[in-house]
C-alpha positions in Angstrom: 15.7 35.3 -1.4 14.8 34.4 2.2 12.7 31.2 2.7 11.0 29.8 5.7 12.7 26.3 5.4 15.3 24.4 3.4 12.8 21.8 2.4 9.0 21.4 2.4 7.7 17.8 2.6 4.1 17.4 1.5 2.7 14.1 2.8 3.4 12.4 6.1 3.3 8.7 5.2 6.3 6.5 5.5 7.9 8.1 2.4 7.6 11.7 3.7 8.7 10.8 7.2 11.7 8.9 6.0 12.8 11.8 3.8 12.3 14.2 6.7 14.4 12.1 9.1 17.2 11.7 6.5 17.3 15.4 5.6 17.2 16.6 9.2 20.1 14.3 10.0 22.1 16.2 7.5 21.3 19.6 9.2 18.6 20.5 6.6 15.6 22.3 8.1 12.3 20.7 7.1 8.6 21.4 7.4 6.3 18.4 6.9 2.7 19.3 5.9 0.2 16.4 6.4 -3.4 16.7 5.3 -4.7 14.1 7.8 -4.8 14.5 11.6 -2.2 11.8 12.0 1.0 10.6 10.3 1.3 7.3 8.6 -0.5 7.8 5.3 -2.0 4.5 4.2 -0.8 2.9 7.4 -3.1 3.5 10.4 -2.7 1.7 13.7 -5.7 1.7 16.1 -7.3 -0.5 18.8 -10.2 -2.9 18.3 -11.7 -5.5 20.6 -8.8 -5.0 23.0 -6.1 -5.6 20.3 -3.8 -3.4 18.3 -4.9 -3.6 14.7 -4.0 -2.0 11.4 -6.5 -0.3 9.1 -4.0 0.0 6.3 -0.5 -1.4 5.5 0.5 -4.1 7.9 2.9 -6.9 6.9 6.7 -6.8 6.6 9.4 -9.3 5.7 13.2 -9.6 5.4 12.9 -9.9 1.6 11.8 -6.3 1.9 15.3 -4.8 2.6 14.4 -1.2 3.5 11.7 -1.9 6.0 13.7 -4.7 7.6 16.7 -2.4 8.0 14.4 0.0 9.8 13.2 -2.8 12.1 16.8 -3.7 12.9 17.8 0.0 13.4 15.1 0.6 16.0 15.0 -2.9 17.6 11.3 -3.3 16.9 9.5 -6.5 17.8 7.9 -8.6 15.1 5.0 -11.0 15.6 3.1 -13.3 13.2 -0.4 -13.6 11.8 -1.8 -17.1 11.9 -0.8 -19.3 9.0 -4.0 -21.2 8.5 -4.2 -24.6 6.8 -8.0 -24.4 6.6 -9.4 -22.6 3.6 -12.8 -21.6 2.3 -13.7 -20.7 -1.3 -17.0 -19.0 -2.2 -17.6 -18.6 -5.9 -20.9 -18.4 -7.8 -22.8 -19.0 -4.6 -21.0 -22.3 -3.9 -19.0 -22.7 -0.7 -16.1 -25.1 -0.7 -13.9 -26.0 2.4 -10.5 -27.5 2.2 -7.3 -27.9 4.1 -3.7 -28.3 2.9 -5.0 -29.7 -0.4 -6.8 -26.5 -1.3 -4.0 -24.3 -0.1 -1.5 -26.4 -2.1 -3.7 -26.2 -5.2 -4.0 -22.5 -4.9 -0.2 -22.0 -4.7 0.5 -24.4 -7.6 -2.2 -22.6 -9.7 -0.8 -19.1 -9.1 2.8 -20.3 -9.7 1.6 -21.5 -13.1 -0.2 -18.2 -13.9 2.8 -16.2 -12.8 5.6 -18.3 -14.3 6.8 -15.4 -16.4 8.0 -13.6 -13.3 11.4 -15.2 -13.8 11.8 -13.0 -16.8 12.3 -10.1 -14.3 15.9 -10.7 -13.4 16.6 -7.8 -11.0 13.3 -6.6 -9.6 14.8 -3.7 -7.5 16.4 -2.0 -10.5 15.0 1.3 -11.7 14.3 -0.2 -15.2 13.2 -3.7 -14.0 10.5 -3.8 -16.7 12.8 -3.0 -19.7 12.2 -5.5 -22.5 9.0 -6.7 -20.9 6.7 -3.9 -22.1 4.4 -6.3 -24.0 3.4 -7.9 -20.7 2.1 -4.6 -19.4 -0.6 -4.6 -22.1 -2.0 -8.0 -20.9 -4.6 -8.1 -18.2 -4.2 -10.5 -15.3 -7.6 -12.0 -16.2 -6.5 -12.7 -19.7 -3.4 -14.6 -18.4 -5.6 -16.7 -16.1 -7.7 -17.7 -19.1 -4.7 -18.4 -21.3 -3.1 -20.7 -18.7 -5.2 -23.7 -19.6 -6.6 -24.1 -16.1 -9.5 -26.3 -14.9 -12.7 -24.5 -13.9 -11.9 -24.9 -10.2 -8.4 -23.5 -10.7 -9.7 -20.5 -12.6 -12.1 -19.7 -9.7 -9.2 -20.0 -7.2 -6.9 -17.8 -9.3 -9.5 -15.2 -10.0 -10.7 -14.9 -6.4 -7.3 -14.8 -4.8 -5.8 -12.3 -7.2 -8.8 -10.0 -7.0 -8.5 -10.0 -3.3 -4.8 -9.2 -3.6 -5.2 -6.3 -6.0 -8.5 -4.9 -4.7 -10.0 -4.9 -8.2 -11.2 -7.0 -11.0 -8.3 -8.9 -12.6 -9.6 -7.6 -15.9 -8.3 -4.1 -15.0 -4.8 -5.1 -13.7 -1.5 -5.2 -15.6 0.0 -8.7 -15.6 3.4 -7.1 -15.5 2.6 -5.4 -12.2 1.8 -8.7 -10.5 4.8 -10.5 -12.1 6.9 -7.9 -10.3 5.5 -8.9 -6.9 6.3 -12.5 -7.6 9.8 -11.7 -8.7 10.4 -9.7 -5.5 9.2 -12.8 -3.6 11.8 -15.2 -5.0 9.4 -16.1 -7.8 7.0 -18.2 -5.8 3.4 -17.8 -4.5 4.5 -19.2 -1.1 7.1 -16.5 -0.9 4.6 -13.8 -1.7 2.1 -15.0 0.9 4.9 -15.1 3.5 6.1 -11.6 2.6 2.6 -10.2 2.2 0.4 -11.6 5.0 2.6 -13.2 7.8 4.9 -10.9 9.8 3.9 -7.6 11.4 5.1 -5.2 14.0 4.0 -6.2 17.4 3.1 -2.7 18.5 1.9 -1.6 15.1 3.2 0.5 12.2 2.9 3.6 14.4 5.8 2.3 16.5 8.1 2.7 13.5 6.6 6.1 12.5 7.1 7.3 16.0 10.8 6.2 16.1 11.5 8.0 12.8 9.8 11.2 14.1 11.8 11.1 17.3 15.0 10.8 15.3 14.1 13.9 13.2 13.0 15.9 16.3 16.3 15.2 18.1 18.0 17.3 15.4 15.8 20.4 16.2 15.5 20.8 12.4 11.9 19.5 11.9 8.5 21.0 12.2 5.3 19.1 11.5 1.8 20.4 10.8 -1.0 17.9 10.6 -4.6 18.6 9.5 -2.9 20.9 6.9 -4.0 20.0 3.3 -1.9 21.7 0.6 -3.9 23.2 -2.3 -1.1 24.6 -4.5 2.6 24.4 -5.1 4.4 27.1 -7.0 8.1 26.8 -7.9 10.8 29.1 -9.3 14.5 28.5 -9.7 15.1 29.7 -6.1 12.1 28.6 -4.1 9.0 26.5 -3.7 5.9 28.0 -2.1 3.1 25.7 -0.8 -0.3 27.2 0.0 -2.7 25.4 2.3 -6.4 25.1 1.9 -6.8 27.7 4.6 -4.5 30.1 2.8 -1.3 29.8 4.8 1.9 30.0 2.8 5.2 28.3 3.4 8.4 28.6 1.4 11.6 26.6 1.0 14.5 26.1 -1.3 13.1 22.7 -2.4 10.2 20.3 -1.8 9.4 16.6 -1.6 5.9 15.7 -2.7 5.0 12.4 -1.1 1.3 11.9 -1.8 -0.4 9.0 -3.4 -0.5 9.1 -7.2 -4.3 9.0 -7.2 -4.5 12.4 -5.4 -1.6 14.2 -7.2 -3.9 16.1 -9.5 -5.8 17.5 -6.5 -2.9 19.9 -5.9 -2.4 22.7 -8.3 1.2 22.9 -9.5 2.6 26.0 -11.1 4.3 25.5 -13.6 2.1 22.4 -14.3 3.6 18.9 -13.8 4.5 16.7 -16.7 1.4 15.6 -18.6 2.2 12.0 -17.8 2.2 12.6 -14.1 -1.2 14.3 -14.3 -2.5 11.6 -16.6 -1.6 8.9 -14.1 -3.4 10.8 -11.4 -6.5 11.2 -13.4 -6.6 7.6 -14.7 -6.0 6.3 -11.2 -4.5 2.9 -10.5 -6.7 -0.2 -10.1 -6.8 -0.8 -6.3 -10.2 0.2 -4.9 -10.0 -1.7 -1.6 -11.4 -1.2 1.9 -10.1 -3.0 5.0 -12.6 -4.7 7.4 -12.1 -5.9 11.0 -14.9 -7.9 12.7 -15.3 -9.7 16.0 -17.3 -12.9 16.3 -18.2 -14.6 19.6 -17.2 -18.1 18.5 -13.5 -19.1 18.6 -12.8 -20.3 15.1 -9.9 -22.5 14.1 -7.5 -20.4 12.0 -8.6 -20.1 8.5 -8.5 -17.9 5.4 -11.3 -17.5 2.9 -11.6 -16.2 -0.6 -14.8 -15.0 -2.3 -16.0 -13.5 -5.6 -18.4 -10.7 -6.0 -18.1 -7.1 -4.9 -18.2 -7.3 -1.1 -15.7 -9.1 1.1 -13.2 -10.9 -1.1 -10.8 -12.0 1.6 -11.4 -13.0 5.2 -9.0 -14.6 7.7 -8.8 -15.2 11.5 -6.2 -12.9 12.9 -6.5 -12.8 16.7 -8.1 -14.7 19.5 -9.3 -13.4 22.9 -11.8 -13.9 25.7 -14.4 -12.1 23.6 -14.0 -14.3 20.6 -12.2 -14.3 17.2 -11.1 -11.1 15.5 -11.0 -11.4 11.8 -9.5 -9.2 9.1 -10.9 -8.8 5.6 -10.6 -6.9 2.4 -13.4 -5.6 0.3 -13.8 -3.9 -3.0 -14.3 -0.2 -2.0 -17.7 1.5 -2.0 -19.6 -1.9 -2.3 -20.7 -2.0 1.3 -19.9 -0.2 4.5 -17.1 -1.9 6.4 -18.2 0.0 9.6 -21.8 -1.2 9.4 -22.2 -4.2 11.6 -25.2 -5.6 9.9 -23.7 -5.3 6.4 -20.5 -6.9 7.5 -22.4 -9.7 9.2 -24.2 -10.4 5.9 -20.8 -10.7 4.1 -19.2 -12.8 6.8 -22.2 -15.2 6.6 -21.2 -16.1 3.1 -18.0 -17.7 4.5 -19.3 -18.6 8.0 -23.0 -19.3 7.8 -25.0 -18.3 10.9 -22.0 -16.6 12.6 -23.0 -13.5 14.5 -20.7 -10.4 14.3 -20.5 -8.5 17.6 -18.4 -5.5 16.5 -16.7 -4.0 13.5 -14.3 -1.3 12.4 -12.5 -0.6 9.2 -11.4 2.0 6.7 -12.5 2.5 3.1 -9.3 3.7 1.3 -11.2 4.4 -1.9 -13.5 6.9 -0.2 -10.7 8.5 1.7 -10.1 11.9 -0.1 -6.3 11.7 0.7 -5.7 8.3 -0.9 -8.7 7.6 -3.3 -7.6 4.0 -3.5 -5.6 1.3 -1.7 -1.9 0.5 -2.3 -0.7 0.9 -5.8 -1.8 -1.7 -8.3 -1.1 -0.7 -11.9 -3.7 -0.9 -14.7 -2.6 -2.1 -18.1 0.2 0.0 -19.6 0.5 2.3 -16.6 4.0 1.0 -15.8 5.4 1.6 -19.3 3.5 4.9 -19.9 3.8 6.6 -16.5 6.2 5.1 -13.9 9.5 6.6 -15.1 8.0 10.1 -15.4 6.3 9.8 -12.0 9.7 9.1 -10.4 11.4 12.1 -12.0 12.1 15.4 -10.2 10.8 18.6 -11.7 13.1 21.5 -11.0 13.5 21.8 -7.3 10.6 19.4 -6.5 11.3 15.7 -6.1 8.6 13.0 -5.7 8.3 10.1 -3.3 5.8 7.4 -2.2 5.3 3.7 -2.2 3.4 4.1 -5.5 6.6 5.0 -7.3 9.1 2.7 -5.7 11.6 0.8 -7.8 11.0 -2.4 -5.8 8.0 -3.1 -3.5 5.5 -0.7 -5.1 2.6 -0.1 -2.8 4.3 -1.6 0.2 5.8 0.1 3.3 9.1 -1.1 2.1 8.6 0.8 -1.2 7.6 4.0 0.7 10.8 3.9 2.8 12.9 3.2 -0.3 11.5 6.2 -2.2 11.9 8.4 0.9 15.5 7.5 1.0 15.9 8.3 -2.7 14.1 11.6 -2.4 16.3 12.7 0.5 19.4 11.9 -1.6 18.0 13.8 -4.6 17.2 16.9 -2.4 20.6 16.8 -0.8 22.2 16.9 -4.2 19.9 19.8 -5.3 20.9 21.8 -2.2 24.6 20.9 -2.3 24.5 19.2 1.1 
């Protein structure tokens, strides 16, 4: 049977674009279908207050082997976010300021809470969680309370981990967070360095553009943006994707590289494994939005943690003639990250009296093509769903940072899974 392409790739984030580049390099003709009007998925480079900023995934590190290999491959420049030694903690309406002592206490406290991370011996293995299933049934909040911490330390741990996961710690699997610590050489200092320090000088779009250019050089790639897929039908010989406007495209195989939270929005015939659909319907824990704000005053570099359901993390990121640009994270749908007055109210919890001049941001929870931030598993989602989410079904393979072996939810994990998907498809097609 004649088909339009060799492979359809549904989703144009880093996983889908990586798979396209790899397959096109092997002479396989690909069509990438992306629902948004841009590529990058949950990465999103834009300009704000005269600076290049990221509305989604940002930071990279050499302990993330796949993304660092891409940086080396394309000779991309890396710069640093400020590493502040001034910290602010706002919990139960009380504001506490500190320097290296508060930062040091935070790191020691989290190292204590996450000490079981050393039980994960090889965190990049496919079955890294084998034998640790009991830890997947424990919430991160329960582990905080079981760690015999002082009241101040409990506040530090709860606020910092909630900011990290974009959710209440009561909803988050301890095992999922232990995995992050294991990937960071088992230390909080390592995780903070990997998670919020180094970034691409010209933004994540610089890497996406390099990958696309590589694929286009082969004359084997076509890309359609603003093209949401509504259904995918497969038989032994072909996969047919139908868009929301009724266009149909066929291929011998497909890579589905969409976030887990939106997987059930596409109709699959035959239906996907019940566990895949179950994961999509349950959704993972992260309900974050990202906030950027400009204040007139030049602030000394700082980071701040807060409780509640608004901004839970705020840090100085850039300085210019107009003032200080700050990045923050909020629990999604709790306030509008693009409303200057609402953001100013939240900023004032950390910096009383400070005037916010301009804002931008993105609510990833309200975004219909993500329905949440980067992947953070709820209790028992790793042991119930992860293996099946990673498995091909017939001539459809799956990719995405959500289902990486290693850095789940990070750009590195997306690249890793894109490489794996391309290898699986190559084997299916005998290439």
